[in-house]
BATORLUM-461639 format. One record per residue (C-alpha): x, y, z; residue number from 1; residue in one letter. Coordinates in Angstrom, 1 decimal, padded with zeros to 4 digits. Layout:
+--------+--------+--------+-----+------+
!   east !  north !     up !  nr ! rest !
+--------+--------+--------+-----+------+
!      X !      Y !      Z ! NUM !    A !
...
+--------+--------+--------+-----+------+
***
This chain:
+--------+--------+--------+-----+------+
!   east !  north !     up !  nr ! rest !
+--------+--------+--------+-----+------+
!  260.6 !  045.3 ! -031.7 !   1 !    M !
!  257.5 !  047.0 ! -032.9 !   2 !    M !
!  258.1 !  050.0 ! -035.2 !   3 !    K !
!  256.4 !  053.1 ! -034.0 !   4 !    L !
!  253.8 !  054.8 ! -036.1 !   5 !    E !
!  253.0 !  058.5 ! -036.3 !   6 !    Y !
!  249.7 !  060.1 ! -037.5 !   7 !    Q !
!  248.8 !  063.7 ! -038.5 !   8 !    L !
!  245.2 !  064.1 ! -037.6 !   9 !    V !
!  243.2 !  067.1 ! -039.0 !  10 !    T !
!  239.5 !  067.8 ! -038.8 !  11 !    T !
!  237.7 !  069.6 ! -041.6 !  12 !    D !
!  236.9 !  073.3 ! -041.0 !  13 !    H !
!  233.4 !  073.7 ! -039.8 !  14 !    L !
!  231.5 !  076.3 ! -041.9 !  15 !    V !
!  228.5 !  077.4 ! -039.9 !  16 !    D !
!  229.4 !  076.5 ! -036.3 !  17 !    R !
!  232.5 !  076.5 ! -034.1 !  18 !    L !
!  234.3 !  073.9 ! -031.9 !  19 !    W !
!  235.3 !  076.7 ! -029.6 !  20 !    F !
!  233.7 !  080.1 ! -029.1 !  21 !    R !
!  235.2 !  081.4 ! -025.9 !  22 !    D !
!  237.8 !  080.6 ! -023.2 !  23 !    D !
!  235.4 !  078.2 ! -021.4 !  24 !    D !
!  235.0 !  076.2 ! -024.6 !  25 !    D !
!  238.7 !  076.0 ! -025.1 !  26 !    Y !
!  239.3 !  075.0 ! -021.5 !  27 !    K !
!  236.8 !  072.2 ! -021.9 !  28 !    S !
!  238.5 !  071.2 ! -025.1 !  29 !    G !
!  241.9 !  071.1 ! -023.4 !  30 !    M !
!  240.6 !  068.9 ! -020.6 !  31 !    N !
!  238.9 !  066.7 ! -023.2 !  32 !    G !
!  242.2 !  066.1 ! -024.9 !  33 !    V !
!  243.8 !  065.1 ! -021.6 !  34 !    A !
!  240.9 !  062.8 ! -020.7 !  35 !    V !
!  240.8 !  060.9 ! -023.9 !  36 !    I !
!  244.6 !  060.6 ! -024.2 !  37 !    A !
!  245.0 !  059.5 ! -020.6 !  38 !    D !
!  242.3 !  056.9 ! -020.6 !  39 !    T !
!  243.6 !  055.5 ! -023.9 !  40 !    M !
!  247.2 !  055.7 ! -022.8 !  41 !    N !
!  248.0 !  057.4 ! -026.1 !  42 !    L !
!  251.1 !  059.5 ! -026.8 !  43 !    D !
!  250.5 !  063.0 ! -028.2 !  44 !    I !
!  253.4 !  064.8 ! -029.7 !  45 !    L !
!  251.8 !  068.1 ! -030.7 !  46 !    S !
!  248.3 !  069.5 ! -030.9 !  47 !    F !
!  246.4 !  072.7 ! -031.4 !  48 !    I !
!  242.7 !  073.7 ! -030.9 !  49 !    L !
!  241.6 !  076.3 ! -033.5 !  50 !    M !
!  238.1 !  077.8 ! -033.4 !  51 !    S !
!  236.6 !  075.6 ! -036.2 !  52 !    N !
!  239.1 !  072.7 ! -036.5 !  53 !    H !
!  241.8 !  070.8 ! -034.6 !  54 !    V !
!  245.2 !  069.2 ! -035.4 !  55 !    H !
!  247.1 !  066.5 ! -033.7 !  56 !    F !
!  250.4 !  064.6 ! -034.2 !  57 !    V !
!  250.0 !  061.2 ! -032.5 !  58 !    L !
!  252.3 !  058.2 ! -031.9 !  59 !    C !
!  249.9 !  055.4 ! -032.6 !  60 !    C !
!  248.3 !  053.3 ! -035.3 !  61 !    S !
!  245.8 !  054.7 ! -037.7 !  62 !    R !
!  243.0 !  052.8 ! -036.1 !  63 !    D !
!  243.9 !  054.2 ! -032.7 !  64 !    K !
!  244.1 !  057.7 ! -034.1 !  65 !    A !
!  240.5 !  057.4 ! -035.3 !  66 !    F !
!  239.5 !  056.1 ! -031.9 !  67 !    E !
!  241.1 !  059.1 ! -030.3 !  68 !    F !
!  239.6 !  061.8 ! -032.5 !  69 !    I !
!  236.2 !  060.2 ! -032.4 !  70 !    N !
!  236.4 !  060.0 ! -028.6 !  71 !    G !
!  237.4 !  063.6 ! -028.4 !  72 !    L !
!  234.5 !  064.6 ! -030.8 !  73 !    K !
!  232.1 !  062.6 ! -028.6 !  74 !    C !
!  233.4 !  064.2 ! -025.4 !  75 !    H !
!  233.3 !  067.8 ! -026.7 !  76 !    H !
!  229.9 !  067.2 ! -028.5 !  77 !    S !
!  228.4 !  066.4 ! -025.1 !  78 !    A !
!  229.8 !  069.7 ! -023.8 !  79 !    Y !
!  228.4 !  071.7 ! -026.7 !  80 !    L !
!  225.0 !  070.1 ! -026.4 !  81 !    Q !
!  224.9 !  071.0 ! -022.6 !  82 !    R !
!  226.0 !  074.6 ! -023.2 !  83 !    R !
!  224.5 !  075.6 ! -026.6 !  84 !    Y !
!  222.0 !  072.9 ! -027.4 !  85 !    G !
!  224.0 !  071.7 ! -030.5 !  86 !    Y !
!  223.1 !  068.2 ! -031.4 !  87 !    K !
!  225.6 !  066.0 ! -033.3 !  88 !    E !
!  227.5 !  069.0 ! -034.5 !  89 !    L !
!  230.9 !  067.3 ! -034.6 !  90 !    L !
!  229.6 !  064.0 ! -035.8 !  91 !    R !
!  229.4 !  065.5 ! -039.3 !  92 !    R !
!  232.9 !  067.0 ! -039.0 !  93 !    N !
!  235.1 !  064.8 ! -041.3 !  94 !    S !
!  238.6 !  063.8 ! -040.3 !  95 !    V !
!  241.8 !  063.3 ! -042.4 !  96 !    D !
!  244.5 !  061.1 ! -041.0 !  97 !    I !
!  247.9 !  060.9 ! -042.7 !  98 !    Q !
!  250.7 !  058.6 ! -041.7 !  99 !    K !
!  253.9 !  060.5 ! -041.0 ! 100 !    V !
!  257.3 !  058.8 ! -041.4 ! 101 !    G !
!  260.7 !  059.5 ! -039.8 ! 102 !    R !
!  262.4 !  059.9 ! -043.1 ! 103 !    E !
!  263.1 !  063.3 ! -044.7 ! 104 !    D !
!  262.3 !  065.0 ! -041.4 ! 105 !    E !
!  258.6 !  064.5 ! -042.1 ! 106 !    S !
!  257.8 !  064.1 ! -038.4 ! 107 !    L !
!  259.5 !  067.4 ! -037.5 ! 108 !    E !
!  257.7 !  069.1 ! -040.4 ! 109 !    K !
!  254.3 !  067.7 ! -039.2 ! 110 !    A !
!  254.9 !  069.0 ! -035.7 ! 111 !    I !
!  256.0 !  072.4 ! -037.0 ! 112 !    A !
!  252.9 !  072.6 ! -039.2 ! 113 !    Y !
!  250.6 !  072.0 ! -036.2 ! 114 !    V !
!  252.5 !  074.4 ! -034.0 ! 115 !    Q !
!  252.3 !  077.2 ! -036.7 ! 116 !    M !
!  248.6 !  077.1 ! -037.2 ! 117 !    N !
!  247.9 !  080.0 ! -034.9 ! 118 !    S !
!  250.6 !  082.1 ! -036.5 ! 119 !    V !
!  249.3 !  081.2 ! -040.0 ! 120 !    A !
!  245.8 !  082.4 ! -038.8 ! 121 !    A !
!  247.3 !  085.8 ! -037.7 ! 122 !    N !
!  246.3 !  085.1 ! -034.1 ! 123 !    I !
!  249.8 !  085.5 ! -032.6 ! 124 !    C !
!  253.4 !  086.3 ! -033.6 ! 125 !    L !
!  254.8 !  083.0 ! -032.4 ! 126 !    H !
!  253.3 !  079.6 ! -031.4 ! 127 !    P !
!  254.3 !  080.2 ! -027.8 ! 128 !    S !
!  251.7 !  083.0 ! -027.6 ! 129 !    G !
!  248.8 !  080.7 ! -028.2 ! 130 !    Y !
!  247.6 !  078.8 ! -025.1 ! 131 !    P !
!  245.2 !  076.2 ! -026.6 ! 132 !    W !
!  247.6 !  073.4 ! -027.5 ! 133 !    G !
!  251.3 !  072.8 ! -027.3 ! 134 !    T !
!  252.4 !  076.2 ! -028.5 ! 135 !    G !
!  254.5 !  076.9 ! -025.4 ! 136 !    N !
!  255.3 !  073.3 ! -024.4 ! 137 !    A !
!  258.7 !  072.8 ! -025.9 ! 138 !    F !
!  262.1 !  074.2 ! -024.9 ! 139 !    F !
!  260.6 !  076.1 ! -022.0 ! 140 !    R !
!  263.0 !  078.1 ! -019.7 ! 141 !    I !
!  260.6 !  078.0 ! -016.7 ! 142 !    T !
!  258.9 !  075.0 ! -015.3 ! 143 !    A !
!  255.1 !  074.7 ! -015.7 ! 144 !    I !
!  253.0 !  075.8 ! -012.8 ! 145 !    Q !
!  249.9 !  074.1 ! -011.4 ! 146 !    G !
!  248.5 !  071.8 ! -008.8 ! 147 !    K !
!  248.4 !  068.1 ! -009.1 ! 148 !    R !
!  245.1 !  066.6 ! -010.0 ! 149 !    L !
!  245.5 !  064.3 ! -007.1 ! 150 !    G !
!  245.3 !  067.1 ! -004.6 ! 151 !    T !
!  241.7 !  067.8 ! -005.7 ! 152 !    M !
!  238.7 !  065.9 ! -004.4 ! 153 !    S !
!  237.1 !  063.3 ! -006.6 ! 154 !    G !
!  234.0 !  065.5 ! -007.1 ! 155 !    R !
!  236.2 !  068.5 ! -008.0 ! 156 !    A !
!  238.1 !  066.4 ! -010.5 ! 157 !    Q !
!  234.9 !  065.2 ! -012.2 ! 158 !    K !
!  233.6 !  068.7 ! -012.3 ! 159 !    R !
!  236.8 !  070.0 ! -013.9 ! 160 !    L !
!  237.1 !  067.4 ! -016.7 ! 161 !    V !
!  233.3 !  066.7 ! -017.0 ! 162 !    Q !
!  234.0 !  063.0 ! -017.0 ! 163 !    S !
!  233.6 !  060.1 ! -014.5 ! 164 !    N !
!  236.8 !  058.5 ! -015.8 ! 165 !    K !
!  239.7 !  058.1 ! -013.4 ! 166 !    T !
!  242.8 !  060.0 ! -014.6 ! 167 !    L !
!  246.4 !  060.1 ! -013.7 ! 168 !    S !
!  246.7 !  061.9 ! -010.5 ! 169 !    Q !
!  250.0 !  063.5 ! -011.5 ! 170 !    N !
!  248.4 !  065.7 ! -014.2 ! 171 !    L !
!  248.9 !  069.4 ! -013.5 ! 172 !    L !
!  246.0 !  071.8 ! -013.4 ! 173 !    V !
!  246.2 !  075.6 ! -013.9 ! 174 !    S !
!  243.9 !  078.3 ! -015.1 ! 175 !    N !
!  241.0 !  075.8 ! -015.2 ! 176 !    G !
!  242.4 !  073.2 ! -017.4 ! 177 !    Y !
!  245.0 !  070.4 ! -017.5 ! 178 !    I !
!  248.3 !  071.7 ! -018.7 ! 179 !    Q !
!  249.5 !  069.9 ! -021.9 ! 180 !    P !
!  253.1 !  069.7 ! -020.7 ! 181 !    E !
!  252.0 !  067.2 ! -018.1 ! 182 !    S !
!  250.7 !  064.7 ! -020.6 ! 183 !    F !
!  252.3 !  065.5 ! -024.0 ! 184 !    V !
!  255.6 !  063.8 ! -024.9 ! 185 !    Q !
!  257.7 !  066.9 ! -024.4 ! 186 !    V !
!  261.0 !  065.2 ! -023.9 ! 187 !    R !
!  260.7 !  063.1 ! -027.0 ! 188 !    F !
!  259.8 !  066.1 ! -029.2 ! 189 !    V !
!  262.7 !  068.1 ! -027.8 ! 190 !    E !
!  265.1 !  065.2 ! -028.4 ! 191 !    S !
!  263.7 !  065.0 ! -032.0 ! 192 !    L !
!  264.5 !  068.6 ! -032.7 ! 193 !    F !
!  267.6 !  068.5 ! -030.5 ! 194 !    R !
!  268.0 !  072.3 ! -030.1 ! 195 !    T !
!  265.7 !  075.3 ! -029.8 ! 196 !    P !
!  267.4 !  076.8 ! -032.9 ! 197 !    A !
!  266.6 !  073.7 ! -035.0 ! 198 !    R !
!  263.0 !  073.7 ! -033.7 ! 199 !    F !
!  262.7 !  077.4 ! -034.6 ! 200 !    N !
!  264.1 !  076.7 ! -038.1 ! 201 !    F !
!  261.3 !  074.2 ! -038.8 ! 202 !    F !
!  258.7 !  076.6 ! -037.4 ! 203 !    L !
!  259.7 !  079.5 ! -039.6 ! 204 !    V !
!  261.3 !  078.0 ! -042.7 ! 205 !    N !
!  259.6 !  074.7 ! -043.4 ! 206 !    S !
!  258.3 !  074.9 ! -046.9 ! 207 !    S !
!  256.5 !  071.6 ! -046.3 ! 208 !    K !
!  254.6 !  073.2 ! -043.5 ! 209 !    A !
!  253.6 !  076.1 ! -045.8 ! 210 !    K !
!  252.6 !  073.6 ! -048.5 ! 211 !    R !
!  250.3 !  071.8 ! -046.1 ! 212 !    R !
!  248.7 !  075.1 ! -045.3 ! 213 !    L !
!  247.5 !  075.5 ! -048.9 ! 214 !    L !
!  244.6 !  073.0 ! -048.7 ! 215 !    P !
!  243.5 !  074.6 ! -045.4 ! 216 !    D !
!  243.5 !  078.1 ! -046.9 ! 217 !    L !
!  241.7 !  077.0 ! -050.1 ! 218 !    C !
!  239.0 !  075.2 ! -048.0 ! 219 !    H !
!  238.7 !  077.9 ! -045.4 ! 220 !    S !
!  238.5 !  080.8 ! -047.8 ! 221 !    L !
!  236.8 !  079.3 ! -050.9 ! 222 !    F !
!  235.5 !  075.8 ! -050.0 ! 223 !    R !
!  237.9 !  074.2 ! -052.5 ! 224 !    K !
!  240.5 !  071.5 ! -051.9 ! 225 !    T !
!  243.1 !  072.4 ! -054.5 ! 226 !    K !
!  244.7 !  075.6 ! -055.7 ! 227 !    L !
!  244.0 !  074.8 ! -059.4 ! 228 !    N !
!  240.3 !  074.8 ! -058.6 ! 229 !    E !
!  240.4 !  078.5 ! -057.8 ! 230 !    L !
!  240.0 !  081.5 ! -060.1 ! 231 !    T !
!  242.9 !  083.7 ! -060.8 ! 232 !    W !
!  241.6 !  086.3 ! -058.3 ! 233 !    E !
!  241.2 !  083.6 ! -055.7 ! 234 !    Q !
!  244.7 !  082.3 ! -056.3 ! 235 !    Q !
!  246.0 !  085.8 ! -055.9 ! 236 !    A !
!  244.3 !  086.1 ! -052.5 ! 237 !    E !
!  245.9 !  082.8 ! -051.4 ! 238 !    I !
!  249.4 !  084.0 ! -052.4 ! 239 !    T !
!  248.9 !  087.3 ! -050.5 ! 240 !    K !
!  247.6 !  085.4 ! -047.4 ! 241 !    Q !
!  250.7 !  083.1 ! -047.4 ! 242 !    I !
!  253.1 !  086.1 ! -047.9 ! 243 !    R !
!  251.4 !  088.0 ! -045.1 ! 244 !    G !
!  251.3 !  085.1 ! -042.7 ! 245 !    R !
!  254.9 !  083.8 ! -043.3 ! 246 !    F !
!  256.7 !  086.9 ! -044.6 ! 247 !    C !
!  257.5 !  084.8 ! -047.6 ! 248 !    S !
!  259.7 !  086.1 ! -050.5 ! 249 !    E !
!  258.4 !  085.7 ! -054.1 ! 250 !    I !
!  260.7 !  082.7 ! -054.9 ! 251 !    H !
!  259.4 !  080.9 ! -051.8 ! 252 !    Q !
!  255.8 !  081.5 ! -053.0 ! 253 !    L !
!  256.7 !  080.0 ! -056.4 ! 254 !    V !
!  258.1 !  076.8 ! -054.7 ! 255 !    R !
!  255.1 !  076.5 ! -052.4 ! 256 !    V !
!  252.3 !  077.1 ! -054.9 ! 257 !    T !
!  253.9 !  075.9 ! -058.2 ! 258 !    G !
!  252.7 !  079.1 ! -059.9 ! 259 !    I !
!  255.3 !  080.6 ! -062.2 ! 260 !    P !
!  257.3 !  083.6 ! -061.1 ! 261 !    Y !
!  255.8 !  086.2 ! -063.5 ! 262 !    P !
!  252.3 !  085.2 ! -062.6 ! 263 !    E !
!  253.0 !  085.3 ! -058.9 ! 264 !    I !
!  254.4 !  088.8 ! -059.3 ! 265 !    A !
!  251.2 !  090.0 ! -061.1 ! 266 !    K !
!  249.1 !  088.4 ! -058.3 ! 267 !    M !
!  251.0 !  090.2 ! -055.6 ! 268 !    L !
!  250.7 !  093.5 ! -057.4 ! 269 !    D !
!  247.0 !  093.1 ! -058.1 ! 270 !    S !
!  244.5 !  095.2 ! -055.9 ! 271 !    P !
+--------+--------+--------+-----+------+
***
């Protein structure tokens, strides 16, 4: 029996342009994810589309993960060129792919990290408040609403997804895009976490998720990859950002950043 592999896929933060500028861009991106995943028969566990980068947790090999993200970049690049005239914008957007194991709850932590990106960016209070990804896909009380893709004409389908590829006719469409609950591995993810309470624990309290946020914040704010490459003032700003976004206590900040307690206390008290 072949052992399943899982990959955490992250694109670099774009500096001078955006993947998504408005709702139409995000809807095109959501449809693009569905198109590439469906045509590749690829299992997505979790994903989020942020304005200048994207994250995915995939069940596949590393090579297939590269194929998927490159396919998505190509699909969305065509859309950006049609709408804004951008050429090869996403071709220069580098990608990081990390293999995720099942040991030490690493898969749960990777999923929680992806889900929490919108909260970490101060966009919403809880992942369920962010529509562009799987934020509201798991442990739902109400069933998803939408019409089956198969009820639409072939021309309407192609216009919606901006592709000539034939997709699964059972995909659900609502608000102008294919709903992620109709193609993401929702049941598997729910079985992985087992209960809503355990899922929420990983969302709120996973220090691993917070630790993964450090490189993103360092890069987004100061174009550096490591905390020790920053000045004292920049490190202070990072610690304040983490405290504000996660309501972290000082001892949690010490664990996440590796900065000694007295120094963290000075940073938090600095103007």
